[in-house]
C-alpha positions as CSV (number, residue, x, y, z in Angstrom):
1,M,-43.4,-21.4,-6.3
2,N,-40.7,-22.1,-8.8
3,T,-39.5,-19.6,-11.4
4,H,-41.6,-21.1,-14.2
5,S,-44.7,-20.8,-12.1
6,L,-43.8,-17.2,-11.1
7,V,-43.4,-16.3,-14.8
8,L,-46.8,-17.7,-15.6
9,E,-48.3,-15.8,-12.7
10,L,-46.7,-12.6,-13.8
11,A,-47.9,-13.0,-17.4
12,N,-51.4,-13.6,-16.3
13,R,-51.8,-10.9,-13.7
14,Y,-49.5,-8.2,-15.2
15,P,-49.4,-8.8,-19.0
16,K,-48.2,-5.3,-19.8
17,L,-45.3,-5.5,-17.3
18,Y,-44.4,-9.0,-18.5
19,K,-44.2,-7.9,-22.1
20,I,-42.2,-4.8,-21.4
21,D,-39.7,-6.6,-19.2
22,L,-39.3,-9.3,-21.9
23,K,-38.8,-6.7,-24.6
24,L,-36.3,-4.8,-22.6
25,N,-34.4,-8.0,-21.8
26,A,-33.9,-8.6,-25.6
27,L,-32.7,-5.1,-26.1
28,V,-30.3,-5.0,-23.0
29,K,-28.6,-8.2,-24.2
30,K,-27.0,-6.0,-26.9
31,I,-25.4,-3.8,-24.3
32,E,-22.4,-4.8,-22.2
33,L,-20.3,-1.7,-21.7
34,L,-17.2,-3.3,-20.2
35,S,-17.0,-5.7,-23.1
36,Y,-16.3,-2.7,-25.3
37,L,-14.5,-0.5,-22.8
38,N,-11.4,-2.5,-21.9
39,P,-8.5,-1.6,-24.3
40,V,-7.1,-4.4,-26.5
41,N,-3.5,-3.0,-26.3
42,I,-3.0,-2.4,-22.6
43,E,0.4,-4.2,-22.2
44,G,2.0,-2.6,-25.2
45,E,0.9,0.9,-24.2
46,K,1.9,0.4,-20.6
47,A,5.5,-0.5,-21.7
48,A,5.6,2.5,-24.0
49,F,4.4,4.8,-21.2
50,Y,7.0,3.5,-18.8
51,S,9.7,3.9,-21.5
52,S,8.7,7.5,-22.0
53,K,9.3,8.1,-18.3
54,F,5.5,8.8,-17.9
55,T,5.6,11.7,-20.3
56,K,3.7,10.3,-23.3
57,N,0.0,9.5,-23.0
58,P,-1.0,6.0,-24.0
59,L,-3.0,5.6,-27.2
60,F,-5.5,2.9,-26.4
61,K,-7.5,0.9,-28.9
62,Y,-10.9,-0.6,-28.2
63,P,-13.0,-3.5,-29.5
64,K,-15.1,-2.6,-32.5
65,N,-18.9,-2.3,-31.9
66,S,-21.7,-2.0,-34.5
67,L,-24.5,-0.8,-32.3
68,D,-27.0,1.4,-34.1
69,A,-27.7,3.8,-31.2
70,F,-30.7,5.5,-32.8
71,V,-32.5,2.3,-33.7
72,L,-31.8,0.8,-30.3
73,Q,-32.8,3.8,-28.3
74,R,-36.0,4.2,-30.3
75,S,-36.9,0.6,-29.4
76,F,-36.3,1.4,-25.7
77,F,-38.4,4.5,-25.6
78,A,-41.2,2.7,-27.6
79,Q,-42.2,0.8,-24.4
80,E,-45.5,1.8,-22.9
81,V,-44.4,2.0,-19.3
82,E,-47.1,4.4,-18.4
83,H,-49.5,1.4,-18.5
84,I,-47.8,-0.4,-15.7
85,A,-50.3,-0.3,-12.8
86,S,-47.9,0.1,-9.9
87,P,-46.4,3.7,-9.6
88,D,-43.2,2.2,-8.1
89,L,-42.7,-0.3,-10.9
90,A,-43.6,2.3,-13.6
91,K,-40.9,4.6,-12.2
92,L,-38.4,1.7,-12.0
93,Y,-38.9,0.9,-15.7
94,K,-39.0,4.5,-16.9
95,D,-35.7,5.1,-15.1
96,T,-34.3,1.9,-16.4
97,I,-35.0,2.9,-20.0
98,S,-33.3,6.2,-19.4
99,Y,-30.4,4.5,-17.7
100,Y,-29.8,2.1,-20.6
101,S,-30.3,4.8,-23.2
102,N,-27.4,6.7,-21.6
103,M,-25.4,3.4,-21.5
104,I,-25.9,3.1,-25.3
105,Q,-24.5,6.6,-25.7
106,C,-21.5,5.5,-23.6
107,I,-20.8,2.5,-25.9
108,T,-21.1,4.4,-29.1
109,S,-18.7,7.1,-27.9
110,I,-15.9,5.0,-26.5
111,G,-12.5,6.4,-27.4
112,K,-14.0,9.8,-28.4
113,G,-12.6,11.8,-25.5
114,N,-15.0,14.3,-23.9
115,E,-18.0,12.9,-25.7
116,F,-17.6,9.6,-23.8
117,Y,-16.7,11.3,-20.6
118,Y,-19.9,13.4,-20.6
119,N,-22.0,10.3,-21.3
120,S,-20.2,8.5,-18.5
121,L,-21.2,11.3,-16.1
122,R,-24.9,10.8,-17.1
123,V,-24.7,7.1,-16.1
124,F,-22.3,7.1,-13.1
125,G,-22.1,10.7,-11.9
126,S,-19.0,12.4,-10.4
127,P,-17.5,12.6,-7.0
128,N,-18.8,15.3,-4.7
129,E,-16.8,17.2,-2.1
130,K,-17.8,14.7,0.6
131,D,-16.4,11.8,-1.5
132,V,-13.1,13.6,-2.1
133,R,-12.8,14.5,1.6
134,N,-13.4,10.9,2.6
135,A,-10.8,9.8,0.1
136,T,-8.1,12.2,1.3
137,F,-8.9,11.3,5.0
138,I,-8.3,7.6,4.2
139,L,-5.0,8.4,2.5
140,H,-3.6,9.8,5.7
141,L,-4.0,6.4,7.4
142,A,-0.9,4.3,8.1
143,D,-0.7,1.0,6.3
144,E,-0.5,-2.2,8.3
145,L,2.8,-4.1,8.2
146,E,3.1,-6.4,5.3
147,D,2.8,-10.1,6.0
148,E,3.2,-13.3,4.1
149,D,-0.4,-13.2,2.9
150,S,0.4,-10.0,1.0
151,L,3.2,-11.5,-1.1
152,K,2.1,-11.9,-4.8
153,N,3.3,-15.4,-5.2
154,K,0.2,-17.1,-6.6
155,S,0.2,-17.9,-10.3
156,P,-2.9,-17.4,-12.5
157,E,-3.4,-21.2,-12.5
158,E,-3.3,-21.3,-8.7
159,A,-5.7,-18.4,-8.6
160,R,-8.1,-20.3,-10.9
161,Q,-8.0,-23.3,-8.6
162,F,-8.6,-21.2,-5.5
163,F,-11.7,-19.6,-7.1
164,I,-13.0,-23.0,-8.2
165,D,-12.6,-24.3,-4.7
166,F,-14.2,-21.3,-3.1
167,A,-17.2,-21.6,-5.5
168,A,-17.6,-25.3,-4.8
169,A,-17.5,-24.7,-1.0
170,N,-20.4,-22.2,-1.5
171,H,-22.2,-24.4,-4.0
172,F,-21.8,-21.9,-6.9
173,P,-21.4,-23.2,-10.4
174,L,-18.3,-21.4,-11.8
175,E,-16.5,-21.2,-15.1
176,V,-13.1,-19.5,-15.1
177,K,-11.3,-18.1,-18.2
178,F,-8.1,-16.1,-18.7
179,S,-8.0,-12.8,-20.5
180,N,-5.3,-10.3,-21.5
181,Q,-7.9,-7.5,-22.0
182,L,-8.8,-6.7,-18.4
183,A,-8.2,-3.4,-16.5
184,A,-8.9,-5.3,-13.2
185,D,-7.0,-8.5,-12.1
186,A,-10.3,-10.4,-12.1
187,M,-14.0,-9.7,-12.8
188,V,-17.3,-11.5,-13.3
189,K,-18.9,-11.4,-16.8
190,N,-22.6,-11.5,-15.9
191,S,-23.9,-12.4,-19.4
192,T,-21.9,-15.7,-19.4
193,K,-21.7,-16.3,-15.6
194,T,-17.9,-16.5,-16.1
195,L,-15.0,-15.3,-13.9
196,L,-12.3,-13.7,-16.0
197,I,-8.7,-13.7,-14.7
198,K,-6.0,-11.4,-16.1
199,K,-3.3,-13.4,-17.8
200,N,0.3,-13.2,-16.4
201,T,-0.9,-11.6,-13.2
202,H,0.3,-13.0,-9.8
203,F,-1.8,-12.8,-6.7
204,S,-1.3,-12.7,-3.0
205,S,-3.3,-15.0,-0.7
206,L,-5.1,-11.9,0.7
207,Q,-6.0,-10.7,-2.7
208,L,-7.4,-14.1,-3.7
209,K,-9.6,-14.0,-0.6
210,T,-10.7,-10.4,-1.4
211,L,-11.5,-11.3,-5.0
212,A,-13.4,-14.5,-4.0
213,H,-15.7,-12.7,-1.7
214,H,-16.1,-9.7,-4.0
215,E,-16.5,-11.3,-7.4
216,I,-17.9,-14.7,-6.5
217,G,-19.5,-14.2,-3.1
218,L,-21.3,-11.1,-4.2
219,H,-21.4,-10.4,-7.9
220,L,-21.8,-14.0,-9.0
221,L,-24.2,-14.7,-6.2
222,T,-26.5,-11.9,-7.3
223,T,-26.2,-13.1,-10.9
224,Y,-27.5,-16.5,-9.9
225,N,-30.2,-15.1,-7.6
226,A,-31.4,-12.8,-10.4
227,A,-31.7,-15.8,-12.8
228,K,-34.4,-17.2,-10.5
229,Q,-36.6,-14.1,-10.7
230,P,-39.5,-13.9,-13.1
231,L,-38.5,-10.4,-14.1
232,H,-35.3,-10.0,-16.2
233,I,-34.7,-6.5,-14.8
234,F,-33.1,-8.3,-11.8
235,S,-30.5,-9.7,-14.1
236,N,-30.0,-6.7,-16.4
237,G,-29.7,-4.3,-13.5
238,F,-31.7,-1.6,-11.8
239,P,-30.6,2.1,-12.4
240,M,-27.7,3.0,-10.2
241,N,-27.2,-0.7,-9.3
242,V,-23.4,-0.2,-9.6
243,E,-23.1,1.8,-6.3
244,T,-25.2,-0.6,-4.4
245,Q,-23.7,-3.8,-5.8
246,E,-20.1,-2.6,-5.4
247,G,-20.9,-1.4,-1.9
248,L,-22.2,-4.8,-1.0
249,A,-19.1,-6.5,-2.6
250,V,-16.6,-4.3,-0.7
251,M,-18.6,-4.8,2.5
252,S,-18.2,-8.5,2.0
253,E,-14.4,-8.0,1.9
254,Y,-14.6,-6.0,5.1
255,L,-16.7,-8.5,7.0
256,C,-14.8,-11.6,6.0
257,G,-11.6,-10.0,7.3
258,A,-9.9,-9.6,3.9
259,M,-9.8,-5.8,3.9
260,R,-6.7,-3.9,4.9
261,V,-6.0,-0.2,5.0
262,K,-4.2,-0.7,1.7
263,R,-7.4,-1.9,0.0
264,L,-9.4,1.0,1.5
265,K,-6.7,3.4,0.1
266,E,-7.1,1.7,-3.3
267,L,-10.8,2.8,-3.3
268,A,-9.8,6.2,-2.2
269,Y,-7.2,6.5,-5.0
270,R,-10.0,5.6,-7.5
271,V,-12.1,8.5,-6.2
272,L,-9.2,10.9,-6.7
273,A,-8.4,9.5,-10.1
274,V,-12.0,10.2,-11.2
275,D,-11.9,13.6,-9.5
276,S,-8.9,14.4,-11.7
277,L,-11.1,14.0,-14.7
278,I,-13.3,16.7,-13.4
279,K,-10.2,18.9,-13.0
280,G,-9.3,18.2,-16.7
281,Y,-6.2,16.1,-16.0
282,D,-5.0,13.8,-18.9
283,F,-3.6,10.3,-18.4
284,K,0.0,11.2,-17.5
285,E,-1.2,14.0,-15.1
286,T,-3.5,11.6,-13.2
287,F,-0.8,9.0,-13.1
288,N,1.8,11.5,-11.7
289,L,-0.8,12.7,-9.1
290,L,-1.1,9.1,-7.8
291,H,2.4,8.0,-8.3
292,S,4.5,11.1,-7.5
293,Q,2.3,13.1,-5.1
294,Y,0.6,10.2,-3.3
295,Q,3.4,7.7,-3.6
296,M,1.2,4.9,-5.1
297,P,3.3,2.1,-6.6
298,R,3.9,2.4,-10.3
299,D,1.9,-0.5,-11.6
300,A,-1.0,0.2,-9.2
301,A,-1.0,3.8,-10.3
302,F,-1.1,2.8,-13.9
303,T,-4.0,0.4,-13.4
304,T,-6.0,3.0,-11.4
305,T,-5.3,5.7,-14.0
306,L,-6.3,3.3,-16.8
307,R,-9.6,2.5,-15.1
308,A,-10.5,6.2,-14.9
309,H,-9.2,7.3,-18.3
310,R,-10.3,4.4,-20.5
311,G,-12.8,5.3,-23.1
312,G,-12.2,9.0,-22.7
313,G,-13.0,9.3,-19.0
314,F,-14.9,6.7,-17.1
315,T,-16.4,7.8,-13.7
316,K,-17.7,4.5,-12.4
317,D,-14.8,4.0,-9.9
318,R,-16.0,6.9,-7.7
319,L,-19.0,4.7,-6.6
320,Y,-17.1,2.0,-4.7
321,L,-16.3,4.1,-1.7
322,S,-19.7,5.9,-1.5
323,G,-21.4,2.5,-1.9
324,L,-19.4,1.0,0.9
325,K,-20.3,3.8,3.2
326,K,-24.0,3.5,2.4
327,I,-24.1,-0.3,2.9
328,Y,-21.9,0.0,6.1
329,D,-24.4,2.5,7.6
330,L,-27.4,0.2,6.8
331,H,-25.6,-2.8,8.2
332,K,-24.5,-0.9,11.3
333,G,-28.1,0.2,11.8
334,G,-29.3,-3.4,11.8
335,K,-31.1,-3.1,8.4
336,S,-31.5,-6.3,6.4
337,L,-29.6,-6.4,3.1
338,D,-31.5,-9.5,1.9
339,N,-33.6,-7.7,-0.7
340,L,-30.5,-6.2,-2.3
341,L,-29.1,-9.7,-2.9
342,L,-32.0,-10.9,-5.1
343,G,-30.2,-9.5,-8.2
344,K,-28.6,-6.4,-9.6
345,T,-30.7,-4.2,-7.4
346,S,-30.2,-0.7,-6.0
347,L,-31.0,1.0,-2.8
348,E,-33.1,3.7,-4.5
349,Y,-35.7,1.2,-5.7
350,Q,-36.4,-0.9,-2.6
351,N,-40.0,0.1,-2.7
352,A,-40.4,-1.7,-6.0
353,I,-38.8,-4.8,-4.6
354,I,-41.1,-4.7,-1.5
355,Y,-44.1,-4.3,-3.8
356,L,-43.1,-7.4,-5.9
357,K,-42.6,-9.4,-2.7
358,E,-46.0,-8.4,-1.4
359,E,-47.6,-9.4,-4.7
360,G,-45.9,-12.8,-4.5
361,L,-43.8,-12.2,-7.6
362,L,-40.3,-12.8,-6.3
363,A,-38.4,-16.0,-5.8
364,P,-36.4,-16.5,-2.6
365,A,-32.7,-16.1,-2.9
366,A,-31.1,-19.2,-4.4
367,F,-27.9,-18.4,-2.6
368,K,-27.2,-16.7,0.7
369,N,-24.3,-14.5,1.5
370,K,-23.5,-15.6,5.1
371,I,-20.7,-13.0,5.4
372,L,-23.1,-10.1,5.1
373,Q,-25.0,-11.6,8.1
374,T,-21.8,-11.2,10.2
375,Q,-22.4,-8.6,12.9
376,Q,-18.9,-7.0,13.0
377,S,-15.5,-7.3,11.4
378,Q,-12.6,-8.0,13.8
379,N,-10.6,-5.1,12.4
380,N,-11.3,-2.4,14.9
381,N,-9.1,0.2,13.1
382,L,-11.1,-0.2,9.9
383,S,-14.4,-0.1,11.8
384,Y,-13.3,3.2,13.3
385,V,-12.5,4.6,9.8
386,L,-15.7,3.5,8.2
387,E,-17.7,4.9,11.2
388,N,-16.1,8.3,10.7
389,L,-16.5,8.6,6.9
390,R,-19.1,11.3,6.1
């Protein structure tokens, strides 16, 4: 059954669910947190921070937004989700409304210090003691020797061509654009199905492989798979989808052989950067923790600190490592990950996915991630580390 037929089937059999999903889709289109969260003056403030010898906190500026939080939230909570027949689906949509309500609060408080930070905690949570122990355990590992693949000698144009070729080999449509307003070196913008590359950034061959499997092989794949589903929630995102989707993306890096100890440490540094927010550190204090105490290279420490402190304190980055561990344990236990690849899903709501499948209301995956079907990475050292995370 194609997507159009599934939509008709859904509208006929579950009219209330269909209408609520359609309404929420129109509302969610007004919300894309990262579009507002990346500062517009990163390079200038980075230069000023370095000139101050890391003593003067950057003053970041953010894109303007005109969201009317009250009106938008009222529209979200006006949905009669209690009339959805399935308890699993009713819970999914109730939690989704709360999730996006908190997301709205994040957007309207960007740049407002603790107000944004506390809203971020509601959406993404904070690291627990186990997360911090895992991170510090990883930082004690010895790095592998650098090789030619680790040299950052690939231009943004070469990176663009690499990603286009990777997408073509996997039969993905792909549009690539350059941006000077990214905290990461590359990222997928789901709303436009576009891969954004940071201007003036050079890449290593290993980094290109990592980004290709992470951003295209997972994030773009789930974007295209979601577009085939009759319910828009698969595109807009389940609650807590970030931990699951980033866990799948990093797992793809691991299984394709692109991951190194250095990359695992990068995820650990992110946990510690977010943990520093909990401890009340400001930008320069987090930077000095990473750069001076943990010997993280200057530019990498700045980027990791920026990711955590943008907006006033953004806790999302703590989810990559915990997500990887959860997905690793599922994969190691022989559990299928296929349901999680149907869109922007999350582990916590698999019962809802199973129910929709049993009702014949899900389209099969348009694209497969063959890497996640790989039984074992060839990197025995990393396998040992992931096995022993708690």
